[in-house]
N, C-alpha and C positions, 0 to 999 in steps of 0.2 A: 429601400436603402438601409444598409446596415451601419450602425454606429457602434463605437466602443461602449456605449451605455448598455448595449444589449449583451455584452460579454460577461460571463459569470465565471468566477474561480470556484471550483468544486474541490473542497478539502475532504479527504477520507482518512480515517484512522483504522489501521489494521493491527490486530494484536495476535501474536503467535505464542502459544503455550507449548511447552515440551517438558519431558522428564529430565533432560540433561542438555549440556551445552552443544553436543554434536547434533542431536535432534533439532534443537532450536536453530542452529546455523544451517542445517540442511533444509529445513522448512523455509527459512528466510531466503535462501538461494532459489528455491522452487517458486515462491511467491514473486520474488523480484523478477526472475526470468519470465514467468508467465505474464506478468503485467507489462513488461517491456516488449515481449514478443506478440502479444495479442493486439497491440496498437494497430497493426496494419493488416489484420485479417479482413478480407474483403467484405464479408457480409455481417459479421458480428463483432468486429474489433472496435476498439475505442474510437478510432478515427471515423469509422463508418457510422458511429453514433454521435458525431460532432464533438468528441472529447479529444482535445489536442494538447500537446506540450506536456506529456507525462513527466512529472518531476517528483523525486523523493525529497521531501523537506527535512525529515529527521528519522533517525532510527535509534531508539533508546532501550538499553538493556534494563530489565527489571527483575530483581530477585524477590520472590514473595515467600512469606513464611509458610511452612508446612506444619505438620503435626509436631507438637512439642517445641515450637518456636524455631525449628531447624529451617534454614533457607534451602529448600529443595525444589521448589517449583520455579522453572526458568521461563521467562517470557520476554518478548521484545515488542515494543510499540513502534509502529511505522506510520509516519504521516506522509500522505501522498497528495499531490495536487494535479488537477487537470484544468484546462481552460475549456469552457463550453461556449461555442460561438453560435448564437441564435441566428440561424439562416432562414 
């Protein structure tokens, strides 16, 4: 018998680094698309591994200092959540 006490929320943090805004946005689109599309892959997808309810919790832009204090490194921190149902 399964109860909700066996359910686990799995939070992941993904960080994308890029040299400029366009690269960062392109990488974000690729990561987002891949995570959304892999859910239902029959043998290796997240659903096949009991990871359900893919949800993006947040996406935060971060500018980091480069050489000489210039803000040149662009990154984005993405927090994703899955529910794992222990079956």
